C-alpha positions as CSV (number, residue, x, y, z in Angstrom):
1,X,-42.2,218.9,140.1
2,X,-44.3,220.7,142.7
3,X,-45.3,224.4,142.9
4,X,-44.9,225.9,146.4
5,X,-47.7,227.7,148.2
6,X,-47.3,231.5,148.2
7,X,-48.7,234.2,150.5
8,X,-47.6,237.8,151.3
9,X,-44.7,237.4,148.8
10,X,-43.3,234.3,150.6
11,X,-43.2,230.8,149.1
12,X,-43.7,227.9,151.4
13,X,-43.6,224.1,151.2
14,X,-43.9,221.5,153.9
15,X,-44.8,217.8,154.3
16,X,-47.9,219.0,156.0
17,X,-49.1,220.7,152.8
18,X,-48.9,217.3,151.0
19,X,-50.8,215.3,153.7
20,X,-54.5,215.1,154.5
21,X,-55.7,216.9,157.6
22,X,-55.0,214.8,160.7
23,X,-52.9,212.2,158.9
24,X,-49.7,211.3,160.7
25,X,-46.3,210.8,159.1
26,X,-44.2,208.0,160.5
27,X,-41.0,207.7,158.6
28,X,-37.6,206.1,159.1
29,X,-34.4,208.2,158.8
30,X,-33.8,207.1,155.2
31,X,-37.2,208.3,154.1
32,X,-36.7,211.7,155.8
33,X,-33.3,212.0,154.0
34,X,-35.0,211.3,150.6
35,X,-37.7,213.8,151.3
36,X,-35.2,216.5,152.0
37,X,-33.3,215.8,148.8
38,X,-36.6,215.9,146.8
39,X,-37.7,219.2,148.4
40,X,-34.4,220.8,147.4
41,X,-34.5,219.4,143.9
42,X,-38.2,219.1,142.9
43,X,-39.9,222.2,144.3
44,X,-40.3,224.9,141.6
45,X,-39.0,227.8,143.7
46,X,-38.9,231.2,142.0
47,X,-35.7,233.3,142.1
48,X,-35.4,233.4,145.9
49,X,-33.5,235.9,148.0
50,X,-33.2,233.5,150.9
51,X,-34.3,229.9,151.4
52,X,-35.2,229.3,155.0
53,X,-35.4,225.6,156.1
54,X,-37.1,224.9,159.4
55,X,-35.6,221.7,160.7
56,X,-37.1,219.4,163.3
57,X,-35.4,219.4,166.8
58,X,-32.3,217.2,167.1
59,X,-29.0,216.6,165.4
60,X,-29.7,213.5,163.3
61,X,-30.1,212.3,159.8
62,X,-32.2,215.2,158.6
63,X,-29.6,217.8,159.6
64,X,-26.7,215.8,158.2
65,X,-28.5,215.2,154.9
66,X,-29.2,218.9,154.5
67,X,-25.6,219.9,155.3
68,X,-24.3,217.4,152.8
69,X,-26.8,218.3,150.1
70,X,-26.3,222.1,149.9
71,X,-23.9,224.6,151.4
72,X,-25.8,226.2,154.3
73,X,-24.9,229.9,154.6
74,X,-26.3,230.5,158.1
75,X,-27.5,228.4,161.0
76,X,-29.9,229.7,163.6
77,X,-31.0,227.9,166.7
78,X,-34.4,228.8,168.3
79,X,-34.7,228.4,172.1
80,X,-36.7,229.4,175.1
81,X,-35.1,230.7,178.3
82,X,-35.6,227.5,180.2
83,X,-32.5,225.4,180.9
84,X,-34.0,222.3,179.4
85,X,-34.4,224.1,176.0
86,X,-31.0,225.6,176.2
87,X,-29.4,222.1,176.5
88,X,-30.9,221.3,173.1
89,X,-29.6,224.6,171.7
90,X,-26.1,223.7,172.8
91,X,-26.3,220.5,170.8
92,X,-27.5,222.4,167.8
93,X,-24.7,225.0,168.1
94,X,-22.1,222.2,168.5
95,X,-23.6,220.5,165.4
96,X,-23.2,223.8,163.4
97,X,-19.5,223.8,164.3
98,X,-18.9,220.2,163.4
99,X,-20.8,220.5,160.0
100,X,-19.0,223.8,159.2
101,X,-22.2,225.8,159.1
102,X,-21.7,229.5,159.9
103,X,-23.7,230.3,163.0
104,X,-25.8,233.5,162.7
105,X,-27.0,233.4,166.2
106,X,-29.7,232.4,168.7
107,X,-33.4,233.5,168.6
108,X,-35.0,233.4,172.1
109,X,-38.6,232.6,171.7
110,X,-41.2,233.1,174.5
111,X,-38.7,235.5,176.0
112,X,-41.5,237.2,178.0
113,X,-45.2,238.0,178.0
114,X,-46.5,241.4,176.8
115,X,-49.7,242.4,178.6
116,X,-52.3,243.4,176.0
117,X,-53.7,246.0,178.5
118,X,-50.6,247.9,179.6
119,X,-47.9,246.7,177.2
120,X,-45.7,245.7,180.2
121,X,-43.4,242.8,179.4
122,X,-42.9,240.2,182.1
123,X,-40.0,237.6,182.1
124,X,-42.2,234.7,183.1
125,X,-39.7,232.0,181.8
126,X,-36.5,233.6,183.1
127,X,-34.1,236.2,181.9
128,X,-30.4,236.3,181.1
129,X,-30.1,232.6,180.5
130,X,-29.4,232.7,176.7
131,X,-26.5,235.1,176.7
132,X,-24.0,232.7,178.4
133,X,-24.8,230.0,175.8
134,X,-24.3,232.5,173.0
135,X,-20.9,233.6,174.5
136,X,-19.9,229.9,174.9
137,X,-20.3,229.3,171.2
138,X,-19.0,232.7,170.1
139,X,-22.3,233.9,168.7
140,X,-25.1,236.4,169.5
141,X,-28.7,236.5,170.6
142,X,-30.2,238.2,167.5
143,X,-33.8,238.4,168.8
144,X,-36.0,237.9,171.8
145,X,-39.5,237.2,170.6
146,X,-42.1,237.6,173.4
147,X,-45.5,236.0,173.8
148,X,-48.0,238.5,172.5
149,X,-51.7,237.9,171.6
150,X,-51.0,239.5,168.1
151,X,-48.9,236.4,167.2
152,X,-51.8,234.0,168.0
153,X,-54.2,236.1,166.0
154,X,-51.8,236.1,163.0
155,X,-51.4,232.3,163.3
156,X,-55.1,231.7,163.4
157,X,-56.0,234.0,160.5
158,X,-53.0,233.2,158.3
159,X,-51.6,236.8,158.5
160,X,-48.0,237.5,159.6
161,X,-47.9,239.8,162.6
162,X,-45.5,241.9,160.6
163,X,-48.4,242.5,158.2
164,X,-51.5,242.8,160.4
165,X,-49.8,244.6,163.3
166,X,-46.5,246.0,162.0
167,X,-46.2,248.5,164.9
168,X,-46.3,245.8,167.6
169,X,-43.2,245.1,169.6
170,X,-43.1,241.5,168.3
171,X,-43.2,242.7,164.7
172,X,-40.4,245.1,165.3
173,X,-38.3,242.3,166.8
174,X,-39.0,240.0,163.9
175,X,-37.9,242.8,161.5
176,X,-34.7,243.4,163.5
177,X,-33.8,239.7,163.5
178,X,-34.4,239.5,159.7
179,X,-32.1,242.5,159.1
180,X,-29.4,241.0,161.3
181,X,-29.7,237.6,159.5
182,X,-29.4,239.3,156.0
183,X,-26.4,241.2,157.2
184,X,-24.8,238.0,158.4
185,X,-25.5,236.3,155.1
186,X,-23.9,239.2,153.2
187,X,-20.8,238.9,155.4
188,X,-20.5,235.1,154.8
189,X,-20.9,235.6,151.0
190,X,-18.3,238.5,151.0
191,X,-15.9,236.1,152.7
192,X,-16.2,233.5,150.1
193,X,-19.6,231.9,150.9
194,X,-20.5,228.6,152.6
195,X,-18.6,225.4,151.8
196,X,-19.9,221.9,152.6
197,X,-17.0,219.9,151.0
198,X,-15.7,218.9,154.4
199,X,-19.0,217.0,155.3
200,X,-19.5,215.0,152.1
201,X,-20.2,211.3,152.5
202,X,-17.1,209.1,152.2
203,X,-16.7,205.7,150.8
204,X,-15.2,203.1,153.3
205,X,-11.9,201.6,152.4
206,X,-12.3,198.5,150.2
207,X,-15.8,199.5,149.0
208,X,-16.4,200.9,145.6
209,X,-18.7,203.9,145.3
210,X,-20.9,202.2,142.7
211,X,-21.7,199.3,145.1
212,X,-23.1,201.6,147.8
């Protein structure tokens, strides 16, 4: 069993926390699947309100293993306004539907740049590109997170922007997205909760389960 790291009331665990600095991790799909199962089973989490799992890009073994291992209450895809990123987001949203994961919405990252001198926000990567994707998959854009120097400062110092600069525009948008996500989770739970029974592994005809 492994104790998670904890800061600002949030418990965290990642493969990076278990590796030496600069050490790469080159794993096959089966090893990634095993790691996900161990993280769910062997980390000594406290009584959590929400468990957020940040998945790698793609729609492969890692995502399927997670969906089969635990009922996922809400799926969020994070994108940027560029079309190349939105193509990946479409695949993620399609995967949520196929794996019967309720879709909470889309978070648009790098939605603009907030000037530290005048607080003007510029749409340097485009604007209005995410809404059509959200509409296509019957979901919402729940937050647009801009590029702001305060985020970089928080990342370098280990302090969340919601803590060291709670009145910043970015912090307010993070808080708003968290509130919308919690409301969505409450709605899913009120309607009976998540169910992953439809995506369980199946045994091929003529093969016994014990032989697999």
